[in-house]
PAMI-133503 format. One record per residue (C-alpha): x, z, y. Coordinates in steps of 0.25 Angstrom, whole numbers. Layout:
N
<pt><xx>X</xx><zz>Z</zz><yy>Y</yy></pt>
...
***
This chain:
321
<pt><xx>136</xx><zz>128</zz><yy>23</yy></pt>
<pt><xx>141</xx><zz>112</zz><yy>21</yy></pt>
<pt><xx>131</xx><zz>102</zz><yy>17</yy></pt>
<pt><xx>140</xx><zz>103</zz><yy>3</yy></pt>
<pt><xx>138</xx><zz>117</zz><yy>1</yy></pt>
<pt><xx>123</xx><zz>116</zz><yy>5</yy></pt>
<pt><xx>122</xx><zz>106</zz><yy>-7</yy></pt>
<pt><xx>129</xx><zz>114</zz><yy>-17</yy></pt>
<pt><xx>121</xx><zz>127</zz><yy>-12</yy></pt>
<pt><xx>107</xx><zz>119</zz><yy>-14</yy></pt>
<pt><xx>111</xx><zz>115</zz><yy>-28</yy></pt>
<pt><xx>112</xx><zz>131</zz><yy>-31</yy></pt>
<pt><xx>99</xx><zz>134</zz><yy>-25</yy></pt>
<pt><xx>93</xx><zz>121</zz><yy>-34</yy></pt>
<pt><xx>100</xx><zz>127</zz><yy>-46</yy></pt>
<pt><xx>95</xx><zz>140</zz><yy>-44</yy></pt>
<pt><xx>80</xx><zz>135</zz><yy>-42</yy></pt>
<pt><xx>82</xx><zz>127</zz><yy>-54</yy></pt>
<pt><xx>86</xx><zz>139</zz><yy>-63</yy></pt>
<pt><xx>73</xx><zz>146</zz><yy>-58</yy></pt>
<pt><xx>65</xx><zz>134</zz><yy>-64</yy></pt>
<pt><xx>72</xx><zz>132</zz><yy>-76</yy></pt>
<pt><xx>79</xx><zz>119</zz><yy>-73</yy></pt>
<pt><xx>92</xx><zz>122</zz><yy>-79</yy></pt>
<pt><xx>99</xx><zz>110</zz><yy>-79</yy></pt>
<pt><xx>96</xx><zz>108</zz><yy>-66</yy></pt>
<pt><xx>101</xx><zz>122</zz><yy>-62</yy></pt>
<pt><xx>114</xx><zz>117</zz><yy>-69</yy></pt>
<pt><xx>117</xx><zz>104</zz><yy>-61</yy></pt>
<pt><xx>113</xx><zz>113</zz><yy>-48</yy></pt>
<pt><xx>124</xx><zz>121</zz><yy>-51</yy></pt>
<pt><xx>135</xx><zz>113</zz><yy>-56</yy></pt>
<pt><xx>132</xx><zz>106</zz><yy>-44</yy></pt>
<pt><xx>133</xx><zz>119</zz><yy>-35</yy></pt>
<pt><xx>146</xx><zz>123</zz><yy>-42</yy></pt>
<pt><xx>153</xx><zz>111</zz><yy>-36</yy></pt>
<pt><xx>151</xx><zz>116</zz><yy>-22</yy></pt>
<pt><xx>151</xx><zz>131</zz><yy>-23</yy></pt>
<pt><xx>160</xx><zz>135</zz><yy>-34</yy></pt>
<pt><xx>160</xx><zz>149</zz><yy>-29</yy></pt>
<pt><xx>145</xx><zz>153</zz><yy>-29</yy></pt>
<pt><xx>140</xx><zz>163</zz><yy>-38</yy></pt>
<pt><xx>124</xx><zz>157</zz><yy>-37</yy></pt>
<pt><xx>130</xx><zz>144</zz><yy>-44</yy></pt>
<pt><xx>137</xx><zz>150</zz><yy>-56</yy></pt>
<pt><xx>124</xx><zz>159</zz><yy>-57</yy></pt>
<pt><xx>116</xx><zz>148</zz><yy>-57</yy></pt>
<pt><xx>125</xx><zz>139</zz><yy>-68</yy></pt>
<pt><xx>124</xx><zz>153</zz><yy>-76</yy></pt>
<pt><xx>110</xx><zz>154</zz><yy>-75</yy></pt>
<pt><xx>109</xx><zz>140</zz><yy>-80</yy></pt>
<pt><xx>118</xx><zz>140</zz><yy>-91</yy></pt>
<pt><xx>112</xx><zz>152</zz><yy>-97</yy></pt>
<pt><xx>98</xx><zz>145</zz><yy>-97</yy></pt>
<pt><xx>105</xx><zz>133</zz><yy>-104</yy></pt>
<pt><xx>109</xx><zz>143</zz><yy>-114</yy></pt>
<pt><xx>125</xx><zz>143</zz><yy>-110</yy></pt>
<pt><xx>128</xx><zz>158</zz><yy>-110</yy></pt>
<pt><xx>143</xx><zz>154</zz><yy>-108</yy></pt>
<pt><xx>141</xx><zz>146</zz><yy>-97</yy></pt>
<pt><xx>133</xx><zz>154</zz><yy>-91</yy></pt>
<pt><xx>140</xx><zz>167</zz><yy>-92</yy></pt>
<pt><xx>152</xx><zz>160</zz><yy>-86</yy></pt>
<pt><xx>144</xx><zz>157</zz><yy>-73</yy></pt>
<pt><xx>138</xx><zz>169</zz><yy>-71</yy></pt>
<pt><xx>152</xx><zz>175</zz><yy>-73</yy></pt>
<pt><xx>156</xx><zz>166</zz><yy>-63</yy></pt>
<pt><xx>144</xx><zz>169</zz><yy>-53</yy></pt>
<pt><xx>147</xx><zz>184</zz><yy>-53</yy></pt>
<pt><xx>162</xx><zz>183</zz><yy>-51</yy></pt>
<pt><xx>159</xx><zz>174</zz><yy>-38</yy></pt>
<pt><xx>147</xx><zz>185</zz><yy>-34</yy></pt>
<pt><xx>157</xx><zz>197</zz><yy>-37</yy></pt>
<pt><xx>145</xx><zz>206</zz><yy>-34</yy></pt>
<pt><xx>133</xx><zz>201</zz><yy>-40</yy></pt>
<pt><xx>127</xx><zz>209</zz><yy>-52</yy></pt>
<pt><xx>117</xx><zz>197</zz><yy>-56</yy></pt>
<pt><xx>128</xx><zz>188</zz><yy>-60</yy></pt>
<pt><xx>136</xx><zz>199</zz><yy>-67</yy></pt>
<pt><xx>122</xx><zz>203</zz><yy>-74</yy></pt>
<pt><xx>121</xx><zz>188</zz><yy>-78</yy></pt>
<pt><xx>133</xx><zz>190</zz><yy>-84</yy></pt>
<pt><xx>131</xx><zz>201</zz><yy>-92</yy></pt>
<pt><xx>117</xx><zz>195</zz><yy>-97</yy></pt>
<pt><xx>125</xx><zz>183</zz><yy>-103</yy></pt>
<pt><xx>136</xx><zz>191</zz><yy>-108</yy></pt>
<pt><xx>125</xx><zz>199</zz><yy>-117</yy></pt>
<pt><xx>118</xx><zz>186</zz><yy>-121</yy></pt>
<pt><xx>131</xx><zz>181</zz><yy>-126</yy></pt>
<pt><xx>135</xx><zz>194</zz><yy>-134</yy></pt>
<pt><xx>148</xx><zz>197</zz><yy>-124</yy></pt>
<pt><xx>143</xx><zz>212</zz><yy>-123</yy></pt>
<pt><xx>155</xx><zz>219</zz><yy>-118</yy></pt>
<pt><xx>155</xx><zz>208</zz><yy>-107</yy></pt>
<pt><xx>142</xx><zz>211</zz><yy>-104</yy></pt>
<pt><xx>143</xx><zz>224</zz><yy>-104</yy></pt>
<pt><xx>155</xx><zz>223</zz><yy>-93</yy></pt>
<pt><xx>146</xx><zz>215</zz><yy>-86</yy></pt>
<pt><xx>135</xx><zz>225</zz><yy>-84</yy></pt>
<pt><xx>146</xx><zz>234</zz><yy>-80</yy></pt>
<pt><xx>150</xx><zz>226</zz><yy>-68</yy></pt>
<pt><xx>135</xx><zz>221</zz><yy>-66</yy></pt>
<pt><xx>131</xx><zz>237</zz><yy>-63</yy></pt>
<pt><xx>143</xx><zz>240</zz><yy>-55</yy></pt>
<pt><xx>138</xx><zz>227</zz><yy>-46</yy></pt>
<pt><xx>125</xx><zz>233</zz><yy>-44</yy></pt>
<pt><xx>129</xx><zz>246</zz><yy>-42</yy></pt>
<pt><xx>140</xx><zz>242</zz><yy>-30</yy></pt>
<pt><xx>125</xx><zz>236</zz><yy>-25</yy></pt>
<pt><xx>118</xx><zz>249</zz><yy>-25</yy></pt>
<pt><xx>111</xx><zz>245</zz><yy>-37</yy></pt>
<pt><xx>112</xx><zz>256</zz><yy>-47</yy></pt>
<pt><xx>101</xx><zz>255</zz><yy>-56</yy></pt>
<pt><xx>106</xx><zz>240</zz><yy>-59</yy></pt>
<pt><xx>120</xx><zz>245</zz><yy>-60</yy></pt>
<pt><xx>115</xx><zz>256</zz><yy>-69</yy></pt>
<pt><xx>107</xx><zz>246</zz><yy>-77</yy></pt>
<pt><xx>118</xx><zz>237</zz><yy>-78</yy></pt>
<pt><xx>128</xx><zz>248</zz><yy>-85</yy></pt>
<pt><xx>118</xx><zz>253</zz><yy>-93</yy></pt>
<pt><xx>116</xx><zz>240</zz><yy>-98</yy></pt>
<pt><xx>132</xx><zz>239</zz><yy>-101</yy></pt>
<pt><xx>130</xx><zz>252</zz><yy>-108</yy></pt>
<pt><xx>120</xx><zz>246</zz><yy>-117</yy></pt>
<pt><xx>130</xx><zz>235</zz><yy>-120</yy></pt>
<pt><xx>142</xx><zz>243</zz><yy>-121</yy></pt>
<pt><xx>140</xx><zz>257</zz><yy>-124</yy></pt>
<pt><xx>154</xx><zz>261</zz><yy>-122</yy></pt>
<pt><xx>156</xx><zz>255</zz><yy>-108</yy></pt>
<pt><xx>162</xx><zz>266</zz><yy>-100</yy></pt>
<pt><xx>161</xx><zz>261</zz><yy>-89</yy></pt>
<pt><xx>146</xx><zz>257</zz><yy>-90</yy></pt>
<pt><xx>144</xx><zz>273</zz><yy>-94</yy></pt>
<pt><xx>151</xx><zz>278</zz><yy>-83</yy></pt>
<pt><xx>143</xx><zz>270</zz><yy>-72</yy></pt>
<pt><xx>130</xx><zz>274</zz><yy>-78</yy></pt>
<pt><xx>136</xx><zz>289</zz><yy>-78</yy></pt>
<pt><xx>139</xx><zz>287</zz><yy>-63</yy></pt>
<pt><xx>127</xx><zz>281</zz><yy>-59</yy></pt>
<pt><xx>119</xx><zz>292</zz><yy>-66</yy></pt>
<pt><xx>126</xx><zz>303</zz><yy>-59</yy></pt>
<pt><xx>123</xx><zz>297</zz><yy>-47</yy></pt>
<pt><xx>108</xx><zz>296</zz><yy>-49</yy></pt>
<pt><xx>108</xx><zz>310</zz><yy>-55</yy></pt>
<pt><xx>106</xx><zz>306</zz><yy>-69</yy></pt>
<pt><xx>115</xx><zz>318</zz><yy>-76</yy></pt>
<pt><xx>111</xx><zz>313</zz><yy>-90</yy></pt>
<pt><xx>113</xx><zz>299</zz><yy>-89</yy></pt>
<pt><xx>127</xx><zz>302</zz><yy>-81</yy></pt>
<pt><xx>130</xx><zz>311</zz><yy>-94</yy></pt>
<pt><xx>125</xx><zz>302</zz><yy>-104</yy></pt>
<pt><xx>133</xx><zz>291</zz><yy>-99</yy></pt>
<pt><xx>146</xx><zz>300</zz><yy>-95</yy></pt>
<pt><xx>147</xx><zz>305</zz><yy>-111</yy></pt>
<pt><xx>145</xx><zz>292</zz><yy>-115</yy></pt>
<pt><xx>157</xx><zz>288</zz><yy>-109</yy></pt>
<pt><xx>165</xx><zz>300</zz><yy>-114</yy></pt>
<pt><xx>160</xx><zz>297</zz><yy>-128</yy></pt>
<pt><xx>166</xx><zz>282</zz><yy>-126</yy></pt>
<pt><xx>180</xx><zz>288</zz><yy>-122</yy></pt>
<pt><xx>180</xx><zz>298</zz><yy>-132</yy></pt>
<pt><xx>178</xx><zz>287</zz><yy>-142</yy></pt>
<pt><xx>188</xx><zz>278</zz><yy>-137</yy></pt>
<pt><xx>198</xx><zz>290</zz><yy>-136</yy></pt>
<pt><xx>199</xx><zz>293</zz><yy>-121</yy></pt>
<pt><xx>195</xx><zz>307</zz><yy>-124</yy></pt>
<pt><xx>201</xx><zz>314</zz><yy>-112</yy></pt>
<pt><xx>193</xx><zz>304</zz><yy>-103</yy></pt>
<pt><xx>180</xx><zz>307</zz><yy>-112</yy></pt>
<pt><xx>183</xx><zz>322</zz><yy>-110</yy></pt>
<pt><xx>184</xx><zz>321</zz><yy>-95</yy></pt>
<pt><xx>171</xx><zz>316</zz><yy>-94</yy></pt>
<pt><xx>164</xx><zz>327</zz><yy>-101</yy></pt>
<pt><xx>172</xx><zz>335</zz><yy>-93</yy></pt>
<pt><xx>167</xx><zz>331</zz><yy>-80</yy></pt>
<pt><xx>151</xx><zz>329</zz><yy>-87</yy></pt>
<pt><xx>153</xx><zz>345</zz><yy>-90</yy></pt>
<pt><xx>156</xx><zz>349</zz><yy>-77</yy></pt>
<pt><xx>141</xx><zz>345</zz><yy>-74</yy></pt>
<pt><xx>136</xx><zz>348</zz><yy>-87</yy></pt>
<pt><xx>143</xx><zz>360</zz><yy>-93</yy></pt>
<pt><xx>132</xx><zz>363</zz><yy>-102</yy></pt>
<pt><xx>129</xx><zz>348</zz><yy>-108</yy></pt>
<pt><xx>129</xx><zz>349</zz><yy>-121</yy></pt>
<pt><xx>131</xx><zz>333</zz><yy>-123</yy></pt>
<pt><xx>142</xx><zz>334</zz><yy>-113</yy></pt>
<pt><xx>149</xx><zz>345</zz><yy>-121</yy></pt>
<pt><xx>147</xx><zz>337</zz><yy>-134</yy></pt>
<pt><xx>154</xx><zz>325</zz><yy>-126</yy></pt>
<pt><xx>166</xx><zz>334</zz><yy>-121</yy></pt>
<pt><xx>168</xx><zz>341</zz><yy>-136</yy></pt>
<pt><xx>170</xx><zz>327</zz><yy>-140</yy></pt>
<pt><xx>179</xx><zz>323</zz><yy>-129</yy></pt>
<pt><xx>188</xx><zz>335</zz><yy>-131</yy></pt>
<pt><xx>189</xx><zz>335</zz><yy>-145</yy></pt>
<pt><xx>193</xx><zz>320</zz><yy>-143</yy></pt>
<pt><xx>204</xx><zz>325</zz><yy>-134</yy></pt>
<pt><xx>208</xx><zz>334</zz><yy>-143</yy></pt>
<pt><xx>210</xx><zz>326</zz><yy>-155</yy></pt>
<pt><xx>214</xx><zz>313</zz><yy>-147</yy></pt>
<pt><xx>229</xx><zz>314</zz><yy>-151</yy></pt>
<pt><xx>225</xx><zz>318</zz><yy>-166</yy></pt>
<pt><xx>224</xx><zz>305</zz><yy>-174</yy></pt>
<pt><xx>214</xx><zz>302</zz><yy>-184</yy></pt>
<pt><xx>205</xx><zz>314</zz><yy>-177</yy></pt>
<pt><xx>192</xx><zz>312</zz><yy>-183</yy></pt>
<pt><xx>179</xx><zz>316</zz><yy>-178</yy></pt>
<pt><xx>178</xx><zz>329</zz><yy>-188</yy></pt>
<pt><xx>195</xx><zz>333</zz><yy>-184</yy></pt>
<pt><xx>194</xx><zz>347</zz><yy>-180</yy></pt>
<pt><xx>198</xx><zz>351</zz><yy>-166</yy></pt>
<pt><xx>204</xx><zz>365</zz><yy>-163</yy></pt>
<pt><xx>200</xx><zz>373</zz><yy>-151</yy></pt>
<pt><xx>215</xx><zz>372</zz><yy>-148</yy></pt>
<pt><xx>215</xx><zz>356</zz><yy>-149</yy></pt>
<pt><xx>202</xx><zz>357</zz><yy>-138</yy></pt>
<pt><xx>209</xx><zz>367</zz><yy>-130</yy></pt>
<pt><xx>222</xx><zz>357</zz><yy>-128</yy></pt>
<pt><xx>212</xx><zz>346</zz><yy>-127</yy></pt>
<pt><xx>206</xx><zz>352</zz><yy>-115</yy></pt>
<pt><xx>221</xx><zz>353</zz><yy>-110</yy></pt>
<pt><xx>223</xx><zz>338</zz><yy>-111</yy></pt>
<pt><xx>211</xx><zz>336</zz><yy>-104</yy></pt>
<pt><xx>215</xx><zz>345</zz><yy>-93</yy></pt>
<pt><xx>229</xx><zz>337</zz><yy>-92</yy></pt>
<pt><xx>219</xx><zz>323</zz><yy>-92</yy></pt>
<pt><xx>212</xx><zz>329</zz><yy>-80</yy></pt>
<pt><xx>223</xx><zz>334</zz><yy>-73</yy></pt>
<pt><xx>230</xx><zz>321</zz><yy>-74</yy></pt>
<pt><xx>218</xx><zz>315</zz><yy>-71</yy></pt>
<pt><xx>216</xx><zz>323</zz><yy>-58</yy></pt>
<pt><xx>230</xx><zz>318</zz><yy>-54</yy></pt>
<pt><xx>229</xx><zz>305</zz><yy>-56</yy></pt>
<pt><xx>216</xx><zz>305</zz><yy>-48</yy></pt>
<pt><xx>224</xx><zz>312</zz><yy>-37</yy></pt>
<pt><xx>232</xx><zz>298</zz><yy>-33</yy></pt>
<pt><xx>218</xx><zz>292</zz><yy>-33</yy></pt>
<pt><xx>209</xx><zz>301</zz><yy>-27</yy></pt>
<pt><xx>213</xx><zz>310</zz><yy>-14</yy></pt>
<pt><xx>207</xx><zz>325</zz><yy>-16</yy></pt>
<pt><xx>208</xx><zz>331</zz><yy>-2</yy></pt>
<pt><xx>205</xx><zz>346</zz><yy>-8</yy></pt>
<pt><xx>219</xx><zz>345</zz><yy>-16</yy></pt>
<pt><xx>232</xx><zz>342</zz><yy>-11</yy></pt>
<pt><xx>239</xx><zz>329</zz><yy>-18</yy></pt>
<pt><xx>251</xx><zz>338</zz><yy>-20</yy></pt>
<pt><xx>241</xx><zz>345</zz><yy>-30</yy></pt>
<pt><xx>241</xx><zz>334</zz><yy>-40</yy></pt>
<pt><xx>256</xx><zz>334</zz><yy>-41</yy></pt>
<pt><xx>259</xx><zz>347</zz><yy>-44</yy></pt>
<pt><xx>246</xx><zz>346</zz><yy>-55</yy></pt>
<pt><xx>255</xx><zz>334</zz><yy>-60</yy></pt>
<pt><xx>267</xx><zz>342</zz><yy>-61</yy></pt>
<pt><xx>259</xx><zz>353</zz><yy>-68</yy></pt>
<pt><xx>255</xx><zz>343</zz><yy>-80</yy></pt>
<pt><xx>270</xx><zz>337</zz><yy>-80</yy></pt>
<pt><xx>275</xx><zz>351</zz><yy>-83</yy></pt>
<pt><xx>264</xx><zz>357</zz><yy>-93</yy></pt>
<pt><xx>267</xx><zz>343</zz><yy>-101</yy></pt>
<pt><xx>282</xx><zz>346</zz><yy>-101</yy></pt>
<pt><xx>278</xx><zz>362</zz><yy>-106</yy></pt>
<pt><xx>282</xx><zz>369</zz><yy>-92</yy></pt>
<pt><xx>270</xx><zz>377</zz><yy>-93</yy></pt>
<pt><xx>276</xx><zz>387</zz><yy>-82</yy></pt>
<pt><xx>279</xx><zz>375</zz><yy>-73</yy></pt>
<pt><xx>265</xx><zz>369</zz><yy>-76</yy></pt>
<pt><xx>257</xx><zz>382</zz><yy>-72</yy></pt>
<pt><xx>264</xx><zz>383</zz><yy>-58</yy></pt>
<pt><xx>260</xx><zz>367</zz><yy>-55</yy></pt>
<pt><xx>246</xx><zz>370</zz><yy>-62</yy></pt>
<pt><xx>244</xx><zz>383</zz><yy>-53</yy></pt>
<pt><xx>247</xx><zz>374</zz><yy>-40</yy></pt>
<pt><xx>239</xx><zz>365</zz><yy>-44</yy></pt>
<pt><xx>228</xx><zz>373</zz><yy>-44</yy></pt>
<pt><xx>233</xx><zz>380</zz><yy>-32</yy></pt>
<pt><xx>232</xx><zz>367</zz><yy>-25</yy></pt>
<pt><xx>219</xx><zz>364</zz><yy>-27</yy></pt>
<pt><xx>218</xx><zz>357</zz><yy>-41</yy></pt>
<pt><xx>206</xx><zz>365</zz><yy>-48</yy></pt>
<pt><xx>203</xx><zz>357</zz><yy>-59</yy></pt>
<pt><xx>200</xx><zz>365</zz><yy>-72</yy></pt>
<pt><xx>209</xx><zz>357</zz><yy>-80</yy></pt>
<pt><xx>220</xx><zz>363</zz><yy>-70</yy></pt>
<pt><xx>216</xx><zz>377</zz><yy>-73</yy></pt>
<pt><xx>214</xx><zz>374</zz><yy>-89</yy></pt>
<pt><xx>228</xx><zz>368</zz><yy>-90</yy></pt>
<pt><xx>234</xx><zz>379</zz><yy>-82</yy></pt>
<pt><xx>226</xx><zz>390</zz><yy>-90</yy></pt>
<pt><xx>232</xx><zz>384</zz><yy>-103</yy></pt>
<pt><xx>246</xx><zz>383</zz><yy>-97</yy></pt>
<pt><xx>244</xx><zz>399</zz><yy>-93</yy></pt>
<pt><xx>240</xx><zz>402</zz><yy>-108</yy></pt>
<pt><xx>252</xx><zz>394</zz><yy>-112</yy></pt>
<pt><xx>261</xx><zz>405</zz><yy>-104</yy></pt>
<pt><xx>254</xx><zz>417</zz><yy>-107</yy></pt>
<pt><xx>248</xx><zz>417</zz><yy>-95</yy></pt>
<pt><xx>233</xx><zz>421</zz><yy>-100</yy></pt>
<pt><xx>227</xx><zz>428</zz><yy>-90</yy></pt>
<pt><xx>230</xx><zz>416</zz><yy>-80</yy></pt>
<pt><xx>227</xx><zz>406</zz><yy>-91</yy></pt>
<pt><xx>212</xx><zz>412</zz><yy>-91</yy></pt>
<pt><xx>209</xx><zz>412</zz><yy>-76</yy></pt>
<pt><xx>215</xx><zz>397</zz><yy>-76</yy></pt>
<pt><xx>206</xx><zz>393</zz><yy>-88</yy></pt>
<pt><xx>193</xx><zz>402</zz><yy>-80</yy></pt>
<pt><xx>196</xx><zz>391</zz><yy>-70</yy></pt>
<pt><xx>196</xx><zz>380</zz><yy>-79</yy></pt>
<pt><xx>183</xx><zz>385</zz><yy>-86</yy></pt>
<pt><xx>175</xx><zz>381</zz><yy>-73</yy></pt>
<pt><xx>174</xx><zz>368</zz><yy>-81</yy></pt>
<pt><xx>165</xx><zz>368</zz><yy>-94</yy></pt>
<pt><xx>176</xx><zz>360</zz><yy>-102</yy></pt>
<pt><xx>188</xx><zz>368</zz><yy>-98</yy></pt>
<pt><xx>178</xx><zz>380</zz><yy>-101</yy></pt>
<pt><xx>177</xx><zz>378</zz><yy>-114</yy></pt>
<pt><xx>192</xx><zz>374</zz><yy>-117</yy></pt>
<pt><xx>196</xx><zz>387</zz><yy>-112</yy></pt>
<pt><xx>186</xx><zz>394</zz><yy>-120</yy></pt>
<pt><xx>194</xx><zz>388</zz><yy>-132</yy></pt>
<pt><xx>206</xx><zz>396</zz><yy>-129</yy></pt>
<pt><xx>199</xx><zz>409</zz><yy>-130</yy></pt>
***
């Protein structure tokens, strides 16, 4: 460290001591001096932020804290200060996003409790913040808090449903049902999301709009197609050692031929996909519907028996009876 650099570093130390003593004008002078020689030092901007905040200049304090956070990269203290000032200024959406980022940094440092506290704060500021609720759900799952995990995932499903993202909302409920097939809250959310899928193409649908069993059957079919398309997309990013990649090419052909109304050809491809190791309930639900369409009732029952291994498709199958 050169003598000049040492002089600027000393100014930072003196400035921080001035803050501890409440000598704000002295602190401001010290940090402004230090800024000349240390323009990329986060401590300088943090000190300026503390000083401006004490002098009731929140706008400058916020700008300084943001710069400190940017330069530090992974220091949650600076991001937390950004969030605090944003809240004080009434910038609630910005504060919620800052809390989310702060929680992510704490999580990356292994400080789970502080991470969850920040995400919970973000949810308190913005109850419809999906990203924060997803993180809280994952954190709850990690520590074995089934009730907490479920509460946040159901909240996410409700948000997505209200935004019209019905299939994604139903997928969250579907995932929860896999472990909680008898949960009334999960089934209640599932029914709402399922109904949302059934009504999503009907303009001006109201909460009291009647949904027929056939509408729900078709909605379940749409959901199955959505799940299978998601499996194809996922296969391009995540290799599955248990399934030959060629199976997803076959599945794509099954979906395409079904879309073109070629039931017989689609059946052949679905059967090949299942024989190749793709045994997701959605495959058998879609295949069973095609069997019914071409009059192969016994095969349809066998396929839907396999689909019914998951509670959602089990209920969808009962609507066919």
